[in-house]
N, C-alpha and C positions, 0 to 999 in steps of 0.2 A: 439443138435449137440455135437459131442465128441471133437471138436477142442478147446483146452484150450488157451484163450487169456491172461491168467495171471492176475496179480494184478497191480493196479495203482502205479506208482513210477517215480522217476527221471524227474520231471517236476516242473517248477516254473514260476511265472509271474514277469516280470521286468517292471518298469515304475511306474508312480504315478497315473495312471488312464487311461481312454481311450485316445489314443490307448495304449493297453497293448501289450507286447511282450511275447508270450508263448515260453519258452525255454525248449526244450525236448531233452534229452541225451540218446543215446543207444550205446551199444557195439556190434560189429559184429566180427566174427572169420576171416573174409576175409580181404585181404589187401585193402587199399583205391581205387586202380584202379577198383577192382571188384565191390565195393559198388558204386563207381562213375558211372559205366555203368548202374547199376540198377536205378540211379537217373536221367539219361539222355536219355537212349534208350527207344523209345516208346513201343517196344515189351515187354521190362521188366517192365516198368511203368504200362502197362496194366494188369500185373499180380499181382500188389500189391497196387497201388496208388488210390486215390479217383477220379482221372480224367484220361482221355486218351489225350495225347498231339497230335497235328496234325503233329509235326515234332520232330526230335532229338533236345535235349536241349543243345547240345554242342556248339551251335552258338548263339551269341547275336542277339537280335531283337525280333520283334513281333511274336506272335503265338496265338493259341487258345487251351484252355483246355476244353474238353467235360466232364461234370459231368454226371455220369450214376447212376440212381436209378431205377432198374428194367427196365421197358420200357421207362421211362422218361429220356430224354437227354437235357442238357442245356449247350450251348456254352458260355464260359466266356473268355474275352480277357486276354492275358498274354504278358509280355515282359521280355525276358531273358536279365538281366542287367549285370551280372558278370559271367564269365566262366574262372576259374583258375583251370583247371583239374590237378590232382584229389583232389583238396583241397577246393575250394569254388564255389558254384553255388547259384546265387541269381536271383529271378524273382518276378514279380508282378503276382498276381492271382486275377482278379477283382481289387479291391482297396487294397487288402492285400499285404504284402511283405513277402516273404519267403527267408531265407538265410540258406543254408546247408553248414556246415563246417565239413570237414573230416580230421582226424589226425591219424597217425599211433599210435597204442596202442598195444605194444607187437607185436605179429604176425598179429593182426587184425586191426580194425578201431574203433575209437570213433567218432560217428556221433552226431553233435549238430545241431538241427533245431531251428532257431529263426523265429517264425511266428508272425509278427506284424499285429494285428487285427485292421485294419482301419474301415472296415464295422462292424456294430453292430453284435455281435456274442455271442453265449453262449460259453464262454471260456472252461468250463468243457466238453462240447460236442466236441469242436475242439480238446482238449487234448485226449479225448477218441478215436476220429476218428484216430488221428495220432498213438495212442497206438496200435489200431487194425491193422493199415497199417504196422507198424513196426514189429509186430509179424508175419504177413503174409510175409513180406520181409525177415525176418530171416529164415523162413522155405524155401522160394524160394532159398536164397543164400546157405543154407545148403543142397540143393539137395532134399528137401522133400516138393515140392510145394503143397500148399493147394488150391490155387485159390483165386482170389480177393474177398474181402468182401466190398461191397459198399452200401451206403444208408440204406434203411430199413432192408436189409438183416442182418445188424450188430445186430439187435434186437435179432436174434436167438443165438447170442454169448454173451449174458449178457451185452449189451450196457448200459442199464438203471442202473444196479448195478455199473458198471465200471465208468459211468458218475458221479454217486453220490460219489464214492470214489475219483475221481479226483477233485470234488468240495472241498472235505476236504483237499486233498494234496495241492491244490492251495489257500486254505484259503478263499474260496468263501462262 
């Protein structure tokens, strides 16, 4: 595939062991309200995120995220806990906790994702997954949509090599 997902960068682990919190930072050219819409609108999430939400994430309360890997679909419970548009979005995903923080940075947005890994996880794989999602999101927001990359399809884009690099970045 000719789509370049780039290099491992801008990620770290916080905490003293399980649960770890993966902190992932990315810059976008668009203002926070534009990035916020991509984090909360199901139609936009379906173009870049690892799941499809059953509803808009702009309202607190329970929902379901459907993981998609080719023909395999798995519904996972989620609860939107914090909605402070366009600055903070926090929700559970299974047992994990995700907190998205948006802040104006020049004319764009600095996005910080804090993914607390409660369920046993391969942290380097999680970082790699979010990395690929963020690259697809950047293309979507820049008006050059690639299409979502989920599950085993990520292997076509150098997932294994990127995962190894994130293992080093995270000191694993």
